[in-house]
C-alpha positions in Angstrom: 90.8 105.8 21.9 88.4 103.8 23.9 84.7 103.4 22.5 83.1 104.4 25.4 84.7 107.5 26.6 83.0 109.8 25.0 83.4 113.6 24.1 82.4 116.0 26.9 80.9 119.6 25.7 80.0 118.6 22.7 78.5 121.6 20.7 74.6 119.7 20.7 75.5 118.2 25.2 73.5 119.1 27.4 74.5 120.4 30.7 73.5 117.6 32.6 74.3 115.1 29.8 78.3 116.6 29.6 78.5 115.9 33.9 77.0 112.4 34.0 78.6 111.8 30.9 82.1 113.4 32.7 81.0 111.0 35.9 81.4 108.0 34.0 84.7 108.9 32.9 86.3 110.3 35.2 84.7 106.2 37.1 86.4 104.6 34.2 90.1 105.9 35.6 89.7 105.4 39.3 88.7 108.9 40.1 85.8 109.8 42.3 83.0 112.9 42.1 84.8 114.0 45.1 88.8 114.2 43.7 90.0 116.9 44.0 90.4 118.4 40.3 94.1 119.9 38.8 95.2 123.6 39.1 94.0 125.2 35.9 97.1 126.2 35.0 98.8 122.9 34.8 98.7 120.0 32.8 98.0 116.7 34.7 99.1 113.7 33.2 97.1 110.9 34.7 97.4 107.0 34.9 95.1 106.7 31.0 97.7 109.7 29.0 94.1 112.0 28.9 95.5 115.4 29.1 93.5 118.3 31.2 94.3 121.7 30.2 92.3 124.5 30.7 94.8 127.1 28.9 96.3 125.2 26.1 95.8 125.7 22.8 96.2 121.7 21.5 93.7 120.0 20.8 92.4 117.7 24.0 91.7 114.1 24.5 88.5 113.5 22.8 89.2 115.4 19.9 88.1 118.9 20.8 90.1 122.2 20.1 91.5 122.5 24.2 88.9 125.4 24.7 86.2 126.1 26.8 83.8 128.2 27.0 81.8 129.7 30.6 79.4 126.6 29.9 81.7 124.1 30.1 83.8 125.5 33.3 80.0 125.9 35.1 80.8 122.0 35.7 83.5 122.8 37.9 82.1 125.9 39.5 79.1 126.8 41.5 78.8 130.4 39.7 75.6 130.4 37.6 75.9 129.9 33.5 75.7 133.2 31.6 75.5 133.4 28.3 78.7 135.9 26.5 77.4 139.2 25.2 79.1 138.7 22.4 81.7 135.7 20.2 80.0 133.3 21.3 81.2 129.4 20.5 81.1 127.8 17.6 81.6 124.2 17.5 81.8 121.5 14.2 82.7 118.3 14.9 85.7 117.8 16.9 86.7 121.4 16.5 85.3 125.1 17.3 86.8 128.6 16.9 86.6 131.2 19.3 86.4 134.8 19.1 88.3 137.4 21.0 85.5 138.3 23.7 85.3 134.0 24.6 89.0 134.2 25.0 88.0 136.8 27.8 85.3 135.1 28.8 87.9 131.4 29.0 90.4 133.9 31.3 87.4 134.8 33.8 85.7 131.1 33.8 89.6 129.9 34.8 89.8 132.6 37.5 86.8 131.2 38.9 87.9 127.8 38.1 90.8 128.4 40.1 88.7 130.1 43.4 86.0 127.4 43.1 89.0 124.2 43.0 90.4 125.9 46.3 87.3 125.9 48.0 86.6 122.4 47.3 90.3 121.7 48.3 89.5 123.3 51.3 86.4 121.8 52.0 87.9 118.3 51.0 90.6 118.6 53.9 88.0 119.2 56.4 86.6 116.5 55.7 89.8 114.9 55.8 90.5 116.4 59.2 87.1 115.1 60.4 87.3 111.8 59.9 90.9 111.6 60.9 89.8 113.2 64.2 86.5 110.8 64.9 89.6 108.0 63.7 92.1 109.5 66.7 88.8 109.4 68.8 87.6 105.8 67.8 91.5 105.1 68.9 91.6 106.9 71.9 88.3 105.3 73.1 89.8 101.3 71.7 92.8 102.3 74.2 91.2 103.0 77.3 89.1 100.3 76.8 92.3 98.4 75.9 93.9 99.8 78.8 91.2 99.5 82.2 90.8 96.1 80.8 94.4 96.0 81.7 94.7 97.8 84.8 91.3 97.4 85.9 92.0 96.0 89.1 95.1 98.0 90.2 92.7 101.0 89.3 89.7 99.7 91.7 92.0 99.4 94.1 93.9 102.5 94.7 89.9 103.8 94.3 89.0 100.9 97.0 91.5 102.7 99.8 89.4 106.0 99.6 85.6 104.2 99.5 86.3 100.8 101.5 83.6 98.8 100.0 84.0 95.4 101.4 87.0 95.9 102.9 87.4 93.6 106.1 87.2 95.1 109.4 89.6 92.5 111.2 91.7 94.7 113.0 96.0 94.7 112.9 98.0 95.8 115.3 100.4 98.7 113.2 103.5 100.3 116.2 104.5 104.1 115.1 108.2 102.9 116.7 108.8 107.0 116.1 107.0 109.8 114.9 106.4 109.3 111.8 104.8 111.3 108.9 101.8 111.0 106.4 104.1 109.6 104.0 106.0 107.2 106.0 102.9 106.1 107.7 101.3 105.2 104.4 104.2 103.3 103.4 103.5 101.1 106.7 99.7 100.5 106.0 101.0 99.6 102.6 103.7 96.5 103.7 100.6 95.6 106.5 98.3 95.2 103.8 96.0 97.7 104.7 95.7 99.5 101.6 96.0 99.1 97.9 99.2 101.8 96.8 100.8 103.9 99.6 101.6 106.1 96.3 98.2 106.9 95.3 96.9 107.4 99.2 100.1 109.9 99.0 98.0 112.0 96.5 95.0 111.7 97.8 95.8 113.0 101.0 97.5 115.8 99.7 94.3 116.7 98.8 92.2 116.2 102.1 95.4 117.6 103.9 96.3 115.0 106.1 100.3 115.6 104.3 100.6 119.2 105.7 99.7 121.4 107.6 100.4 124.7 109.1 101.7 125.1 113.3 100.3 128.3 113.5 97.7 130.6 111.4 99.6 132.3 108.7 103.0 130.2 109.0 104.6 127.7 106.5 103.4 124.4 105.8 104.9 121.9 107.8 104.9 118.2 107.4 101.7 116.8 109.1 103.6 113.9 112.1 102.0 110.9 113.7 102.8 109.9 117.4 104.7 107.0 118.3 102.0 104.2 119.9 100.6 100.9 119.0 97.5 101.2 117.2 94.8 98.4 116.0 93.6 99.6 112.1 91.4 97.5 109.9 91.2 98.1 105.5 87.5 98.5 106.5 88.1 102.6 108.3 89.0 103.3 104.6 92.6 105.1 104.4 91.2 108.3 105.8 89.5 106.7 108.5 92.8 105.2 109.8 94.7 108.4 109.3 92.5 110.2 111.3 92.8 107.7 113.7 96.4 107.6 114.2 96.4 112.2 114.4 93.5 112.1 117.0 95.2 109.7 118.7 96.0 112.1 121.7 93.0 114.4 121.7 90.7 114.3 124.4 88.2 111.6 124.3 85.4 110.4 126.6 86.1 108.1 129.7 84.2 105.1 131.4 84.7 103.4 134.4 84.4 99.7 135.1 84.9 97.3 138.0 85.8 93.8 136.9 84.8 91.3 139.9 87.9 88.7 141.3 87.4 85.9 139.6 86.7 87.0 136.6 87.8 84.9 133.2 89.4 86.6 130.7 86.4 86.0 128.2 84.1 88.2 130.6 86.5 91.1 131.3 86.7 91.3 127.4 83.1 90.9 126.8 82.7 93.8 129.5 85.1 96.1 127.9 83.5 95.8 124.5 79.9 96.4 125.8 80.9 99.9 127.3 82.7 99.9 124.1 86.6 100.5 125.1 87.6 98.5 122.4 86.4 95.5 120.2 86.5 92.3 121.2 88.6 90.6 118.3 90.9 92.9 118.8 91.5 92.7 122.8 91.4 88.5 122.1 94.2 89.6 119.1 96.2 91.4 121.7 96.5 88.6 124.2 97.6 86.0 121.6 100.2 88.1 121.2 103.8 87.8 122.5 103.7 91.5 123.2 104.0 92.1 126.8 106.3 88.6 128.2 109.8 90.1 127.8 107.9 93.8 129.3 107.4 91.6 132.5 108.8 89.6 134.6 106.0 88.0 136.0 105.1 86.6 132.8 108.2 84.9 132.6 107.4 82.1 134.4 104.0 81.4 132.3 104.9 78.0 130.1 103.7 76.0 127.6 101.7 79.2 126.1 99.9 77.0 123.5 98.1 75.0 125.7 96.1 77.1 127.6 92.9 78.4 127.1 93.7 81.9 127.9 97.3 83.1 127.8 97.5 86.0 129.7 94.7 84.4 132.3 95.4 84.9 135.9 97.0 88.6 135.4 93.7 91.0 134.1 94.1 92.1 138.0 90.6 93.1 139.2 90.1 96.2 140.5 87.9 99.5 139.0 89.7 101.1 136.3 88.7 103.9 134.1 89.2 103.7 130.1 88.1 105.8 127.1 86.1 104.9 124.5 87.6 103.7 121.5 90.8 102.9 123.8 93.8 101.5 122.3 93.9 97.8 122.7 96.8 97.5 123.8 97.0 99.9 126.2 93.4 98.3 127.8 95.5 94.7 128.9 98.9 96.6 129.6 96.5 99.1 132.0 95.7 95.2 133.6 99.3 93.7 133.6 100.7 96.8 135.6 98.0 96.6 137.9 99.1 93.5 138.6 102.9 94.3 138.5 101.9 97.2 141.1 100.2 94.7 143.4 102.5 91.7 143.1 106.2 93.9 143.6 103.9 95.8 146.7 102.7 93.1 148.0 103.4 89.6 147.3 107.2 89.1 145.6 108.4 88.9 149.6 106.2 86.1 150.4 107.2 84.2 146.9 110.7 84.4 147.2 110.5 82.0 150.0 107.8 79.6 147.9 109.3 76.4 146.2 106.3 77.2 143.7 106.9 79.4 140.7 104.9 82.7 140.5 102.6 81.3 137.6 102.0 78.1 139.5 101.2 80.4 142.9 98.5 82.8 140.3 97.2 79.2 139.9 96.6 78.2 142.8 95.0 81.7 143.8 92.6 81.4 141.3 91.7 77.8 142.2 90.9 79.4 145.8 88.7 81.8 144.3 86.4 79.9 142.9 86.5 77.0 145.7 86.2 79.4 148.3 82.9 80.7 149.9 84.8 83.9 151.4 88.4 85.1 151.9 88.6 83.1 155.2 87.9 80.1 153.3 91.0 80.8 151.1 93.9 80.1 153.7 92.0 76.7 154.5 91.3 75.5 151.4 95.0 76.6 150.3 96.4 74.4 153.2 94.3 71.4 151.6 95.5 72.3 148.0 99.5 72.3 149.3 99.2 69.2 151.1 97.1 67.2 148.9 100.8 68.2 146.5 103.3 67.2 148.6 101.9 64.2 149.2 102.4 60.9 147.0 98.9 59.3 148.3 96.7 61.9 146.8 98.3 62.7 143.0 95.1 64.6 141.9 93.6 68.1 143.6 89.8 66.7 142.7 88.9 70.6 142.3 85.9 70.5 140.1 86.4 74.5 139.1 89.5 73.3 137.0 86.9 71.4 134.5 84.2 74.2 134.5 86.1 76.7 133.1 86.5 74.8 130.3 83.5 73.4 130.2 81.6 76.3 130.4 82.9 76.9 126.1 82.5 73.5 125.6 80.5 74.3 122.6 83.0 76.7 120.9 85.4 74.2 121.7 84.4 70.9 120.8 83.3 72.7 117.3 87.3 74.1 116.8 88.1 70.2 117.7 90.2 71.6 120.9 87.9 70.7 123.9 89.3 67.3 124.8 92.9 68.8 124.2 92.2 71.6 126.8 90.3 69.4 128.9 93.2 66.7 129.7 95.3 69.8 130.4 93.1 71.4 132.5 90.6 69.2 134.7 91.8 68.1 138.2 89.9 64.5 138.4 92.2 63.0 135.3 95.3 64.4 136.0 97.9 64.9 138.2 99.0 68.2 140.6 98.0 72.0 138.8 96.3 72.5 135.8 98.8 73.5 132.7 97.4 77.5 133.6 95.1 79.4 136.1 91.8 79.4 135.7 90.5 83.2 136.4 92.1 86.6 137.4 92.5 86.0 141.2 92.2 89.1 144.0 94.6 90.1 146.6 93.1 87.6 149.4 93.1 85.2 146.7 96.7 85.9 145.9 97.8 85.9 150.0 96.2 83.0 150.7 97.9 81.1 148.0 101.3 82.5 149.0 100.5 82.0 152.7 98.5 79.5 153.5 96.5 78.3 156.9 98.7 75.3 158.2 96.7 72.1 158.4 96.4 68.6 158.1 93.4 68.6 155.8 92.3 66.7 152.6 89.1 67.3 151.8 86.4 69.9 151.9 83.0 70.7 150.9 80.5 73.2 151.3 76.9 72.8 151.7 74.1 75.3 150.1 74.5 77.9 151.8 78.4 78.1 151.4 79.4 76.6 154.6 82.9 74.3 154.8 83.6 70.7 155.8 86.5 69.6 156.5 88.3 66.2 156.4 91.4 64.8 157.2 90.7 61.2 156.2 88.4 59.7 153.5 85.8 57.9 156.1 85.5 61.9 157.6 85.0 62.8 154.3 82.5 60.0 153.2 80.5 60.5 156.6 79.9 64.3 156.0 78.7 64.0 152.6 76.2 61.0 154.2 75.3 64.4 156.5 75.0 66.5 154.0 72.9 63.9 150.9 74.9 63.7 149.1 
């Protein structure tokens, strides 16, 4: 036995001394105050070969008898100490004698010790459970933190499908080639890059009631459907806004009536449409620059060199009075102009065009020049004759119409910034290119198209206007110079 180990519960020790000494001895063998005490009715052996037994008659490891009084066991119980009425314990050195009443007290104390040890075990388990719960919560928190760090962008992307914060307002064309369900539409929007996650949006659409509807009150739920058509949607609308736009496409909307004068350019037409809330300018330009209409309308098949033109559909947006829906589909808007042109052409002009040596596109280009050069419809026939006379003569390589250059000059600042100004001038300015410009310079009306198809028959090659719009004609260069002198030019 180590000299440092002292007997606990000696005859002349105080209870508090015994507790301190017991704590010291426990510490030497790696035991803590909170460690669970061994059961009272079993012999438990620790790593230091020291035995504790509350019901053994053998001597304890400290040289005692192995018999303990209530005072000794009071160290391990919450019960107040009781002094036995009789049979007090006598100790002499390392041994002591216990009377029968003391044995009874011992048995009672063992029972109390069992109960106390059991309570202590429960408290210990509660503490351990509490620690385990705290550790589990901490681990979950760490896991969620790591998970959020890994999937942060996907989560934000999904949520932003709904919130649409800082999403692009650029409209994209979405074609529903048939009636589609919400699920099918969301897959299409995902493919177009308008939403981040179709699966997340499908869940959200169910919560909003976009996935299912009742066809009649009290009826069963059926898939909501969206009509076939061409739509223009932007990510900034959010998934709810896009679904609403598709679903309400056929609903009644307010209308606006707009008149477009003859000779308006596409830019002027689009400005007026956007100003009246029919559709956004960006969406309209996107439609005009697309290939949507070239297989639909035969008159557009003669349109060549589209990439060299300022506006590919210039000349075919037939000037007229139209009624549009406010917020109308941009493709529907452009179709209105083209359908009107098609009807007018087939009804009034197609027969004359069959006898012409010029394509439809060339005829419309000449008509657009007439629209800009003539002061009124009466002048269009004679100016048309001058243009055709020059085009058919080898002596006049240029038609020298200033209006063709002005068409590009009107956008000089923007075109120079884009680096396309000089290139376009080389395709439109008839003072420096032979023949006709690459395409029409405005959208001509009925009189101009008819004059281009049925020009007057003259031998003039020159014309001038005075400030009041009166026209001066000449057959030769000398006559033309005389007219210039007369007008003071």
